[in-house]
N, CA, C and O atoms as CSV, one atom per row, in Angstrom:
chain,resi,resn,atom,element,x,y,z
A,1,MET,N,N,134.828,106.921,123.017
A,1,MET,CA,C,133.370,107.553,123.334
A,1,MET,C,C,132.764,107.770,124.565
A,1,MET,O,O,133.265,107.365,125.614
A,2,ASN,N,N,131.645,108.425,124.501
A,2,ASN,CA,C,131.235,109.009,125.732
A,2,ASN,C,C,130.335,107.585,126.478
A,2,ASN,O,O,129.786,106.571,126.045
A,3,PRO,N,N,130.553,108.160,127.713
A,3,PRO,CA,C,129.431,106.933,128.284
A,3,PRO,C,C,128.212,106.972,127.899
A,3,PRO,O,O,127.595,106.191,127.174
A,4,ALA,N,N,127.741,108.333,128.640
A,4,ALA,CA,C,125.845,108.731,128.092
A,4,ALA,C,C,126.056,108.231,126.592
A,4,ALA,O,O,125.168,107.382,126.670
A,5,PHE,N,N,126.389,108.126,125.669
A,5,PHE,CA,C,126.003,107.491,124.371
A,5,PHE,C,C,125.524,106.036,124.851
A,5,PHE,O,O,124.501,105.544,124.375
A,6,GLY,N,N,126.435,105.244,125.982
A,6,GLY,CA,C,125.429,104.266,126.507
A,6,GLY,C,C,124.217,104.360,127.028
A,6,GLY,O,O,123.210,103.740,126.687
A,7,LYS,N,N,124.277,104.748,127.437
A,7,LYS,CA,C,122.854,105.476,128.203
A,7,LYS,C,C,121.435,105.637,127.811
A,7,LYS,O,O,120.355,105.358,128.334
A,8,TYR,N,N,121.959,106.383,126.308
A,8,TYR,CA,C,120.768,106.863,125.324
A,8,TYR,C,C,120.985,105.186,124.378
A,8,TYR,O,O,119.881,104.913,123.906
A,9,LEU,N,N,121.654,104.481,124.141
A,9,LEU,CA,C,121.362,103.014,124.041
A,9,LEU,C,C,120.037,101.992,123.982
A,9,LEU,O,O,119.266,101.494,123.161
A,10,ILE,N,N,120.474,102.043,126.310
A,10,ILE,CA,C,120.241,101.246,126.762
A,10,ILE,C,C,118.189,102.284,126.968
A,10,ILE,O,O,117.066,101.781,126.928
A,11,GLY,N,N,118.451,103.176,127.087
A,11,GLY,CA,C,117.039,103.909,126.650
A,11,GLY,C,C,116.142,103.759,125.840
A,11,GLY,O,O,114.916,103.803,125.935
A,12,ILE,N,N,117.147,103.491,124.652
A,12,ILE,CA,C,115.727,103.676,123.247
A,12,ILE,C,C,116.382,101.997,123.223
A,12,ILE,O,O,116.349,101.872,121.999
A,13,GLY,N,N,116.614,101.439,123.429
A,13,GLY,CA,C,116.714,99.768,123.564
A,13,GLY,C,C,115.155,99.465,124.206
A,13,GLY,O,O,114.103,99.317,123.584
A,14,LEU,N,N,115.392,99.429,125.632
A,14,LEU,CA,C,113.631,99.868,126.967
A,14,LEU,C,C,112.641,100.155,126.557
A,14,LEU,O,O,111.610,99.564,126.878
A,15,LEU,N,N,112.695,101.610,125.347
A,15,LEU,CA,C,111.831,101.887,124.732
A,15,LEU,C,C,110.835,101.150,123.951
A,15,LEU,O,O,109.612,101.098,124.073
A,16,MET,N,N,111.720,100.533,123.031
A,16,MET,CA,C,111.995,99.621,121.998
A,16,MET,C,C,110.940,98.032,122.435
A,16,MET,O,O,110.105,97.437,121.754
A,17,VAL,N,N,111.449,97.771,123.818
A,17,VAL,CA,C,110.820,96.759,124.047
A,17,VAL,C,C,109.571,97.113,124.931
A,17,VAL,O,O,108.938,96.147,125.357
A,18,ALA,N,N,109.169,98.274,125.236
A,18,ALA,CA,C,107.874,98.650,125.534
A,18,ALA,C,C,107.178,98.842,124.920
A,18,ALA,O,O,106.027,98.465,125.140
A,19,VAL,N,N,107.605,99.697,123.566
A,19,VAL,CA,C,106.672,99.140,122.543
A,19,VAL,C,C,106.236,98.358,121.734
A,19,VAL,O,O,105.222,98.475,121.045
A,20,GLY,N,N,107.172,97.298,121.784
A,20,GLY,CA,C,107.023,95.843,121.420
A,20,GLY,C,C,105.737,94.934,122.359
A,20,GLY,O,O,105.021,94.047,121.894
A,21,VAL,N,N,105.721,95.422,123.665
A,21,VAL,CA,C,105.192,94.426,124.595
A,21,VAL,C,C,103.889,95.381,124.214
A,21,VAL,O,O,103.259,94.708,123.399
A,22,ILE,N,N,103.303,96.436,124.390
A,22,ILE,CA,C,102.347,96.639,124.018
A,22,ILE,C,C,101.760,96.517,122.740
A,22,ILE,O,O,100.569,96.239,122.603
A,23,VAL,N,N,102.488,96.698,121.855
A,23,VAL,CA,C,102.199,96.029,120.539
A,23,VAL,C,C,101.286,94.327,120.489
A,23,VAL,O,O,100.155,94.034,120.102
A,24,TYR,N,N,102.157,93.686,120.942
A,24,TYR,CA,C,102.057,92.336,121.421
A,24,TYR,C,C,100.772,91.833,122.461
A,24,TYR,O,O,100.425,90.652,122.467
A,25,PHE,N,N,100.202,92.718,123.213
A,25,PHE,CA,C,99.789,92.694,124.069
A,25,PHE,C,C,98.180,93.073,123.614
A,25,PHE,O,O,97.121,92.490,123.843
A,26,PHE,N,N,98.395,93.911,123.110
A,26,PHE,CA,C,97.242,95.058,122.964
A,26,PHE,C,C,96.517,95.661,121.459
A,26,PHE,O,O,95.919,96.687,121.135
A,27,SER,N,N,97.105,93.932,120.527
A,27,SER,CA,C,96.911,94.177,119.064
A,27,SER,C,C,95.602,94.674,118.605
A,27,SER,O,O,95.254,95.602,117.875
A,28,ASP,N,N,94.899,93.615,119.369
A,28,ASP,CA,C,93.537,93.163,119.213
A,28,ASP,C,C,92.620,94.877,119.378
A,28,ASP,O,O,91.505,95.228,118.993
A,29,LYS,N,N,93.370,95.378,119.885
A,29,LYS,CA,C,92.517,96.973,120.426
A,29,LYS,C,C,93.087,97.962,119.800
A,29,LYS,O,O,92.797,99.097,120.177
A,30,LEU,N,N,94.184,97.762,118.522
A,30,LEU,CA,C,95.086,98.873,118.213
A,30,LEU,C,C,94.585,98.272,116.584
A,30,LEU,O,O,95.473,98.205,115.734
A,31,HIS,N,N,93.715,98.015,116.351
A,31,HIS,CA,C,93.253,97.396,114.634
A,31,HIS,C,C,93.141,98.741,113.888
A,31,HIS,O,O,93.581,98.803,112.740
A,32,TRP,N,N,92.665,99.659,114.380
A,32,TRP,CA,C,92.566,100.629,113.668
A,32,TRP,C,C,93.737,101.626,113.636
A,32,TRP,O,O,93.574,102.824,113.405
A,33,LEU,N,N,94.808,101.111,113.857
A,33,LEU,CA,C,96.111,101.803,113.687
A,33,LEU,C,C,96.472,101.406,112.600
A,33,LEU,O,O,96.327,100.189,112.484
A,34,GLY,N,N,96.976,102.011,111.552
A,34,GLY,CA,C,97.289,101.634,109.636
A,34,GLY,C,C,95.906,101.456,109.181
A,34,GLY,O,O,95.850,100.549,108.350
A,35,GLN,N,N,94.644,102.055,109.455
A,35,GLN,CA,C,93.662,101.894,108.635
A,35,GLN,C,C,93.372,103.275,108.892
A,35,GLN,O,O,92.176,103.396,108.628
A,36,LEU,N,N,93.702,104.073,109.163
A,36,LEU,CA,C,92.656,105.187,109.268
A,36,LEU,C,C,92.317,106.399,107.784
A,36,LEU,O,O,93.095,106.598,106.851
A,37,PRO,N,N,91.454,106.803,107.908
A,37,PRO,CA,C,90.991,107.803,106.549
A,37,PRO,C,C,92.349,108.873,106.254
A,37,PRO,O,O,92.893,109.708,106.978
A,38,GLY,N,N,92.640,108.369,104.668
A,38,GLY,CA,C,93.893,108.778,104.488
A,38,GLY,C,C,94.781,107.743,103.691
A,38,GLY,O,O,94.890,107.739,102.465
A,39,ASP,N,N,95.356,106.928,104.498
A,39,ASP,CA,C,96.031,105.901,104.369
A,39,ASP,C,C,96.241,105.654,103.049
A,39,ASP,O,O,95.086,105.380,102.723
A,40,ILE,N,N,96.869,105.556,102.078
A,40,ILE,CA,C,96.512,104.938,101.123
A,40,ILE,C,C,97.004,103.137,100.836
A,40,ILE,O,O,98.105,102.647,101.086
A,41,ARG,N,N,95.821,102.453,100.264
A,41,ARG,CA,C,95.298,101.300,99.976
A,41,ARG,C,C,95.323,100.660,98.916
A,41,ARG,O,O,94.475,99.768,98.885
A,42,ILE,N,N,96.008,100.756,97.947
A,42,ILE,CA,C,95.753,99.857,96.871
A,42,ILE,C,C,95.651,98.613,96.619
A,42,ILE,O,O,95.992,97.849,97.523
A,43,LYS,N,N,95.262,98.153,95.601
A,43,LYS,CA,C,94.619,96.296,95.500
A,43,LYS,C,C,94.440,95.963,94.041
A,43,LYS,O,O,93.504,96.404,93.375
A,44,ARG,N,N,95.301,95.231,93.612
A,44,ARG,CA,C,95.192,94.729,92.207
A,44,ARG,C,C,95.010,92.979,92.283
A,44,ARG,O,O,95.088,92.230,93.256
A,45,GLU,N,N,94.834,92.790,91.341
A,45,GLU,CA,C,94.775,91.059,91.086
A,45,GLU,C,C,96.173,90.477,91.774
A,45,GLU,O,O,96.112,89.694,92.721
A,46,ARG,N,N,97.613,90.987,91.140
A,46,ARG,CA,C,98.239,90.468,91.470
A,46,ARG,C,C,99.384,91.525,91.975
A,46,ARG,O,O,100.569,91.600,91.653
A,47,PHE,N,N,98.691,92.231,92.786
A,47,PHE,CA,C,99.525,93.736,93.298
A,47,PHE,C,C,99.005,94.250,94.304
A,47,PHE,O,O,97.801,94.494,94.225
A,48,GLY,N,N,99.466,94.463,95.113
A,48,GLY,CA,C,99.036,95.232,96.426
A,48,GLY,C,C,100.161,96.713,97.310
A,48,GLY,O,O,101.322,96.347,97.496
A,49,PHE,N,N,100.002,97.459,97.551
A,49,PHE,CA,C,100.680,98.917,97.226
A,49,PHE,C,C,99.734,99.122,98.873
A,49,PHE,O,O,98.546,98.823,98.995
A,50,TYR,N,N,100.702,99.749,100.114
A,50,TYR,CA,C,99.834,100.082,100.999
A,50,TYR,C,C,101.096,101.211,101.670
A,50,TYR,O,O,102.286,101.033,101.930
A,51,PHE,N,N,100.089,102.544,101.803
A,51,PHE,CA,C,101.708,103.340,102.773
A,51,PHE,C,C,100.850,103.930,103.776
A,51,PHE,O,O,100.124,104.662,103.103
A,52,PRO,N,N,100.624,104.006,104.560
A,52,PRO,CA,C,100.049,104.493,106.238
A,52,PRO,C,C,100.414,105.909,106.398
A,52,PRO,O,O,101.067,106.185,107.404
A,53,ILE,N,N,100.029,107.100,105.369
A,53,ILE,CA,C,100.635,108.395,105.444
A,53,ILE,C,C,99.946,108.855,106.512
A,53,ILE,O,O,100.823,109.268,107.271
A,54,VAL,N,N,98.847,109.036,107.041
A,54,VAL,CA,C,98.366,109.907,107.998
A,54,VAL,C,C,98.850,108.959,109.071
A,54,VAL,O,O,99.519,109.574,109.902
A,55,THR,N,N,98.688,107.074,109.455
A,55,THR,CA,C,99.338,107.271,110.412
A,55,THR,C,C,100.783,107.775,110.769
A,55,THR,O,O,100.984,108.608,111.653
A,56,CYS,N,N,101.616,107.292,110.130
A,56,CYS,CA,C,103.296,108.349,109.845
A,56,CYS,C,C,103.024,109.235,110.238
A,56,CYS,O,O,103.592,109.474,111.304
A,57,ILE,N,N,102.032,110.327,109.738
A,57,ILE,CA,C,101.702,111.836,110.691
A,57,ILE,C,C,101.325,111.399,112.105
A,57,ILE,O,O,102.254,111.383,112.912
A,58,VAL,N,N,100.176,111.059,112.514
A,58,VAL,CA,C,99.895,110.840,113.849
A,58,VAL,C,C,100.869,110.669,114.762
A,58,VAL,O,O,101.256,111.375,115.693
A,59,LEU,N,N,101.276,109.391,114.258
A,59,LEU,CA,C,102.322,108.892,114.740
A,59,LEU,C,C,103.839,109.837,116.044
A,59,LEU,O,O,104.177,109.797,117.227
A,60,SER,N,N,104.368,110.772,114.341
A,60,SER,CA,C,105.001,111.353,114.367
A,60,SER,C,C,104.654,112.725,115.623
A,60,SER,O,O,105.545,113.113,116.379
A,61,VAL,N,N,103.578,113.171,115.642
A,61,VAL,CA,C,103.146,114.277,116.382
A,61,VAL,C,C,102.940,113.971,117.792
A,61,VAL,O,O,103.312,114.657,118.744
A,62,LEU,N,N,102.121,112.543,117.830
A,62,LEU,CA,C,102.543,111.787,118.751
A,62,LEU,C,C,103.888,111.944,119.451
A,62,LEU,O,O,104.103,112.808,120.300
A,63,LEU,N,N,104.918,110.901,118.963
A,63,LEU,CA,C,106.192,111.077,119.308
A,63,LEU,C,C,107.111,112.513,119.726
A,63,LEU,O,O,107.902,112.712,120.648
A,64,ASN,N,N,106.681,113.289,118.745
A,64,ASN,CA,C,107.110,114.713,119.102
A,64,ASN,C,C,106.641,115.117,120.418
A,64,ASN,O,O,107.447,115.576,121.226
A,65,LEU,N,N,105.321,114.978,120.727
A,65,LEU,CA,C,104.534,115.768,122.018
A,65,LEU,C,C,105.109,114.959,123.196
A,65,LEU,O,O,105.552,115.667,124.101
A,66,ILE,N,N,105.187,113.794,123.358
A,66,ILE,CA,C,106.647,113.170,124.102
A,66,ILE,C,C,107.499,113.599,124.364
A,66,ILE,O,O,107.808,114.157,125.417
A,67,ILE,N,N,108.036,113.433,123.494
A,67,ILE,CA,C,109.660,114.100,124.008
A,67,ILE,C,C,109.752,115.395,123.798
A,67,ILE,O,O,110.933,115.736,123.733
A,68,TRP,N,N,108.953,116.325,123.654
A,68,TRP,CA,C,109.060,117.899,124.078
A,68,TRP,C,C,108.199,117.789,125.556
A,68,TRP,O,O,108.524,118.712,126.302
A,69,LEU,N,N,107.400,117.072,126.019
A,69,LEU,CA,C,106.480,117.309,127.440
A,69,LEU,C,C,108.020,116.168,128.216
A,69,LEU,O,O,107.999,116.376,129.429
A,70,VAL,N,N,108.896,115.406,127.951
A,70,VAL,CA,C,109.971,114.750,128.927
A,70,VAL,C,C,111.188,115.895,128.770
A,70,VAL,O,O,111.862,116.236,129.742
A,71,ARG,N,N,111.385,116.447,127.418
A,71,ARG,CA,C,112.570,117.472,128.019
A,71,ARG,C,C,112.102,118.630,128.971
A,71,ARG,O,O,112.806,119.106,129.862
A,72,ARG,N,N,111.039,118.953,128.717
A,72,ARG,CA,C,110.565,119.903,129.176
A,72,ARG,C,C,110.131,119.776,130.438
A,72,ARG,O,O,109.492,120.570,131.129
A,73,PHE,N,N,110.452,118.930,130.624
A,73,PHE,CA,C,110.128,119.029,132.534
A,73,PHE,C,C,111.445,118.069,133.474
A,73,PHE,O,O,111.777,118.087,134.659
A,74,PHE,N,N,111.861,117.407,132.457
A,74,PHE,CA,C,113.286,116.975,133.116
A,74,PHE,C,C,114.095,117.470,132.825
A,74,PHE,O,O,115.196,117.182,133.293
């Protein structure tokens, strides 16, 4: 196994911890996340369905931009 693989796993783990800390401490300021216009929300008497499609697209674009910037400058 390649030693660089371990470094990538550590980096991904640290990134996940950082995102978890941000969500934990700033969840009151991130109330809009998951409630954007275009997110699909269906509520019935005994059934609920929620699919945050626009939120997924926005997060995907932001993550791709961050990855592109990191790869370009490092």
